[in-house]
C-alpha positions in Angstrom: -12.9 -1.6 -17.3 -14.9 -3.7 -14.7 -12.8 -4.5 -11.5 -12.4 -8.3 -11.4 -16.0 -8.7 -12.7 -17.6 -6.2 -9.9 -19.9 -3.5 -10.7 -18.2 0.1 -10.7 -19.8 3.7 -10.2 -20.0 4.0 -13.9 -22.2 0.8 -14.2 -25.3 2.4 -11.5 -27.4 5.6 -11.3 -26.4 6.8 -7.5 -28.1 10.2 -8.4 -29.9 11.6 -5.2 -29.1 8.6 -3.0 -27.4 8.8 0.1 -24.1 6.8 -0.5 -21.5 5.7 1.8 -18.1 5.7 0.5 -15.1 4.1 2.0 -12.1 6.0 1.3 -8.4 5.8 2.5 -7.5 9.0 4.5 -4.7 7.1 6.6 -2.2 10.3 5.5 0.8 11.4 7.7 0.0 14.2 9.8 2.5 15.9 12.2 1.5 18.5 14.8 -2.5 18.4 13.3 -1.0 19.2 9.6 -1.2 16.7 6.6 2.4 16.5 5.2 1.3 14.3 2.0 -2.1 14.4 0.9 -1.6 12.0 -1.9 -4.2 9.8 -0.7 -7.0 12.4 -0.7 -6.2 13.8 -3.9 -6.2 10.1 -5.3 -10.0 10.1 -4.0 -11.1 13.1 -5.6 -12.3 11.6 -9.0 -14.6 9.5 -7.2 -15.9 12.0 -5.0 -16.6 14.6 -7.8 -18.0 11.8 -9.8 -20.4 11.4 -7.0 -21.4 14.7 -6.8 -25.3 14.5 -7.0 -25.5 12.5 -4.4 -25.5 12.9 -0.7 -22.1 11.6 0.0 -20.7 10.2 3.2 -16.8 9.5 3.2 -15.7 6.9 6.1 -12.1 5.8 6.9 -9.5 4.7 9.2 -6.7 6.6 10.6 -3.6 5.2 12.4 -4.1 2.5 15.0 -5.9 3.8 18.1 -6.9 0.2 19.2 -10.3 0.8 19.1 -10.5 4.1 21.5 -10.8 7.1 20.9 -7.9 9.6 20.2 -7.9 12.9 19.3 -4.7 12.7 18.0 -5.9 10.1 15.1 -9.0 12.3 14.1 -9.8 12.6 10.5 -10.5 16.4 11.2 -7.6 17.5 9.6 -8.5 15.5 6.4 -11.8 17.1 6.3 -10.1 21.0 6.1 -7.9 19.7 3.5 -10.5 18.0 1.2 -12.6 21.0 1.5 -9.7 23.1 0.2 -9.3 20.9 -2.6 -12.8 20.5 -3.5 -13.6 24.3 -3.1 -16.6 23.9 -1.0 -17.3 22.9 2.5 -17.0 19.6 4.0 -19.1 18.7 7.4 -17.3 16.9 9.7 -18.7 14.3 11.9 -17.1 13.4 15.5 -18.4 9.5 14.7 -19.0 7.3 12.4 -21.9 5.6 13.6 -25.4 6.9 15.8 -27.8 9.3 16.1 -25.8 12.4 15.0 -24.6 10.7 11.9 -28.0 9.6 10.8 -29.3 13.0 11.3 -26.9 14.6 9.7 -27.0 12.3 6.5 -30.7 12.8 6.5 -30.7 16.5 6.6 -28.1 16.6 3.7 -28.9 17.3 0.2 -27.5 16.3 -3.2 -23.9 17.5 -3.4 -23.3 17.8 0.3 -20.0 16.1 1.4 -19.5 14.7 4.8 -16.4 13.1 6.7 -17.1 10.5 9.5 -14.5 10.3 12.1 -12.1 7.4 12.2 -13.8 3.9 12.0 -10.8 2.5 14.1 -12.2 4.5 17.2 -14.4 1.3 17.2 -12.7 -1.8 18.6 -15.4 -3.8 16.1 -14.0 -2.3 13.0 -10.8 -4.5 13.1 -12.8 -7.5 15.4 -11.8 -10.9 14.2 -15.4 -11.4 15.9 -17.6 -11.8 13.0 -20.8 -11.4 14.6 -19.3 -7.8 16.1 -17.8 -6.9 12.9 -21.5 -7.2 11.2 -23.1 -5.7 14.0 -21.1 -2.6 14.0 -21.2 -2.9 9.8 -24.9 -2.6 10.5 -24.8 0.7 12.2 -22.4 2.2 9.9 -24.7 1.4 7.1 -28.0 2.4 8.8 -27.9 5.9 7.3 -27.4 4.8 3.5 -28.7 3.4 0.6 -25.7 2.3 -1.5 -21.8 1.7 -0.9 -18.9 2.8 -2.7 -15.4 1.2 -2.0 -12.6 3.3 -3.3 -10.1 2.5 -0.7 -7.7 0.1 -2.6 -5.3 0.3 0.0 -7.3 -1.2 2.8 -9.2 -3.5 0.7 -6.7 -6.4 1.7 -8.4 -6.5 5.2 -11.8 -8.0 6.3 -12.4 -4.8 8.3 -16.3 -3.8 8.6 -16.0 -0.6 6.6 -14.5 -2.3 4.2 -15.9 -5.8 3.7 -18.9 -6.5 5.8 -20.9 -3.2 4.7 -20.8 -4.4 1.3 -23.0 -7.5 2.1 -25.5 -5.0 3.6 -25.9 -2.1 1.1 -27.0 -2.6 -2.5 -25.5 -1.5 -4.7 -21.9 -2.0 -3.5 -19.7 -1.0 -6.5 -16.0 0.2 -6.8 -15.0 3.9 -7.2 -12.5 5.2 -10.0 -9.3 4.6 -7.8 -10.3 1.3 -6.8 -10.8 0.7 -10.8 -7.5 2.1 -11.5 -5.8 0.4 -9.6 -7.0 -2.8 -10.1 -6.4 -1.7 -14.2 -2.8 -1.6 -13.5 -2.0 -4.4 -11.7 -3.9 -6.5 -13.9 -1.8 -5.0 -16.8 1.6 -5.6 -14.7 0.3 -9.3 -14.3 -0.6 -9.5 -18.0 3.0 -9.2 -19.1 5.1 -11.7 -20.8 7.7 -13.5 -18.3 10.5 -12.7 -20.6 11.5 -8.9 -19.8 9.3 -8.8 -16.6 11.5 -7.9 -13.5 10.5 -7.1 -10.0 12.5 -5.5 -6.9 11.6 -5.9 -3.6 13.0 -4.6 -0.7 12.2 -3.4 3.1 12.6 -5.0 6.2 11.0 -8.2 6.2 11.1 -11.3 4.3 8.2 -12.8 6.2 6.0 -10.3 5.5 6.6 -10.6 1.4 7.0 -14.4 1.3 3.8 -15.0 -0.7 4.6 -12.2 -3.0 8.2 -13.6 -3.6 7.1 -16.9 -4.3 4.2 -15.5 -6.9 6.7 -13.2 -8.5 9.7 -15.9 -9.0 7.0 -18.0 -10.5 5.9 -14.7 -12.8 9.0 -13.0 -13.1 12.1 -13.5 -15.8 14.3 -11.4 -12.8 13.5 -10.7 -8.8 16.0 -8.6 -7.3 15.9 -8.3 -3.6 17.7 -5.5 -1.6 16.9 -4.2 1.8 16.9 -6.2 5.0 15.3 -9.0 3.2 18.3 -9.8 1.3 20.4 -9.9 4.7 17.8 -13.0 5.8 18.9 -14.7 2.9 22.4 -14.5 3.5 21.7 -15.6 7.0 20.0 -18.4 6.1 22.8 -19.7 3.7 25.5 -19.7 6.7 26.9 -16.1 5.9 27.7 -13.8 9.0 25.6 -10.7 8.5 27.2 -9.0 11.7 24.5 -6.9 13.2 22.3 -6.2 10.2 18.5 -6.6 10.6 17.1 -9.8 10.6 14.2 -11.1 12.6 13.8 -14.7 13.2 10.6 -14.6 11.3 12.5 -13.2 8.4 15.1 -16.0 8.6 12.6 -18.9 8.8 10.5 -17.6 5.9 14.0 -17.3 4.0 15.1 -20.8 4.8 11.6 -22.2 4.1 11.9 -20.4 0.6 15.4 -22.0 -0.2 14.3 -25.4 0.8 11.4 -25.5 -1.3 12.0 -27.5 -4.6 9.4 -25.8 -6.4 11.0 -22.6 -6.2 13.3 -21.5 -9.0 16.0 -19.6 -7.4 17.9 -18.8 -10.2 15.5 -16.3 -11.2 16.4 -14.4 -7.7 19.3 -11.8 -7.7 20.9 -11.0 -4.1 23.2 -8.0 -3.4 27.0 -8.9 -4.0 28.2 -6.2 -1.9 26.6 -3.8 0.9 27.3 -0.3 2.9 28.0 -1.5 6.6 27.8 1.0 9.4 29.5 0.6 13.0 28.2 3.1 15.5 29.7 3.7 19.1 28.4 6.6 21.1 27.8 9.6 18.7 30.4 8.2 16.2 30.2 6.0 13.3 32.5 4.3 10.6 30.9 3.5 6.9 32.8 0.8 4.9 31.6 -0.5 1.6 32.4 -4.2 1.4 31.6 -7.6 -0.6 28.4 -9.6 1.0 30.9 -12.3 2.0 32.9 -10.0 4.3 30.1 -8.5 6.8 31.8 -7.8 9.7 30.8 -8.9 13.2 29.0 -5.9 14.8 28.9 -3.9 11.7 25.3 -3.7 10.3 24.5 -3.5 6.6 22.3 -0.5 5.7 22.5 -0.4 2.1 23.3 -2.1 -1.0 26.7 -1.5 -2.7 27.7 0.3 -6.0 28.3 -2.5 -7.9 24.8 -4.5 -7.0 23.1 -1.3 -7.6 24.9 -1.0 -11.1 23.6 -4.6 -11.6 20.1 -4.2 -10.5 19.8 -0.8 -12.5 20.9 -2.4 -15.7 18.4 -5.3 -15.2 15.7 -2.4 -14.4 16.7 -0.5 -17.4 16.5 -3.6 -19.8 13.2 -4.5 -18.6 9.9 -4.6 -20.2 8.0 -4.2 -17.1 9.0 -3.3 -13.8 7.6 -3.8 -10.4 9.2 -2.0 -7.3 8.2 -2.6 -3.5 10.6 -1.7 -0.8 13.7 0.7 -0.2 17.4 -0.9 -1.1 18.4 0.3 2.5 18.0 2.8 5.1 17.3 5.6 2.3 15.7 7.8 4.9 19.1 8.2 6.5 21.6 9.8 4.2 24.2 8.9 2.7 22.6 5.2 3.1 20.1 6.4 0.1 22.3 5.6 -2.7 20.7 2.4 -3.5 17.3 3.1 -3.2 18.0 6.5 -5.1 19.9 4.8 -7.8 17.0 2.2 -8.2 14.2 4.9 -8.4 16.0 6.7 -11.2 16.7 3.6 -13.1 13.0 2.5 -12.6 11.9 6.2 -14.0 14.3 5.8 -17.0 13.0 2.3 -17.8 11.2 2.2 -21.4 8.7 -0.5 -20.4 5.6 -0.4 -18.2 6.6 0.6 -14.6 4.4 0.2 -11.5 5.6 1.2 -8.1 3.8 -0.6 -5.3 3.0 2.0 -2.5 4.8 2.5 1.1 8.5 3.8 1.5 9.0 3.3 -2.3 6.5 6.2 -3.1 8.8 8.3 -0.6 11.7 7.5 -2.6 10.4 8.3 -6.0 9.1 11.7 -4.4 12.4 12.3 -2.8 14.3 11.2 -6.0 12.0 13.7 -8.1 11.0 10.9 -10.6 7.2 10.2 -9.3 5.8 11.7 -12.5 7.8 9.3 -14.7 6.3 6.2 -13.1 3.4 4.7 -15.1 1.5 3.9 -11.8 2.2 4.7 -8.4 -0.1 2.5 -6.0 -1.9 3.9 -3.1 -1.5 0.5 -1.3 1.6 -1.3 -0.4 0.5 -4.3 1.4 -2.9 -4.3 -0.8 -0.8 -4.4 -4.5 1.4 -7.1 -2.7 -1.7 -9.2 -1.9 -3.0 -8.5 -5.0 -0.3 -10.0 -6.7 -0.1 -12.8 -4.7 -3.7 -13.6 -4.8 -5.3 -11.9 -8.2 -7.7 -10.3 -5.8 -8.6 -8.7 -2.5 -11.6 -9.3 -0.1 -12.9 -5.9 -0.3 -13.2 -6.5 -4.1 -14.5 -9.9 -3.9 -17.3 -8.3 -1.5 -18.7 -6.1 -4.0 -21.6 -6.7 -6.5 -20.7 -9.0 -9.7 -20.9 -7.5 -13.0 -23.7 -10.0 -14.1 
């Protein structure tokens, strides 16, 4: 299917061409070792489909703030990609310049190159459009076509995602991009009756837009994690020392005060797990949300809330989940998140998990293979749901 009316690699003949392909290799690396290669594996179908081209891959990694940082090099990704493809992958120590141009000119169809971290150049993320466009022109110079397969990065107007597409023609979507958009389009085409969304994580202000969109689109929106504590604080409850930023509190108040928002569709926790720490010790209590204690921190939804949320999910015809229900990376505060993960996996309806910590949760719970679609982009999936498209998609060549 076309990606929001944009061309894909299936619509154009790129054989023999020098192709720049934007991928998302922003993977977790510790001590030079990749601990999760999901995003690299997700790019393999597009890389293999472009095997008749001279293919150069580019990606960002980490937040080097426009400076070269060996600790944030993509070199480990080249080694892992070579293993997965079963052939050499040439790694270049920059993404622009004479060395890149010479390597691309010398390459032959079937060769795969990986360029160094685009964020080693401050212009990649610059808000100065002229500076960004100049960098994009340098990035595009050795190539004849552009493929965007970095769904997880396409909500940003960065040079390698957005500006390059205005220079190289054709500029088309890769197979992962097509798959991601198809899954989210199917999700957002579901009837309101039976459509349930689960939102968690730390900040309401980061998700206020998508929360509005889902409240207008879903039958139920279940809110857990620190997002929920902001809503309780906005309603005058004492949430103790629970995580809630001023920005989240302001966003929660804005939503509560908006008469156009139907808050009857939003379910908040009725109980929670609270923690009190002193020195090396700690106390844990499960309490109703109306009895949160001063000085204590809510770190998970309670057992009653987990049961309610799971029942809603199991009865749903479609489910979207983004964000954990608590501090799931620290047992025993993983109960709510893992309960929800199993419920999403057991749901007979269409299920989509929207990237980020939710991916880690379904993998740690051992249920990832039972989710219909796991998005490689948390922020990108949220913005797609909110706006119906992304800048990186809009920049590609239209179908007609």
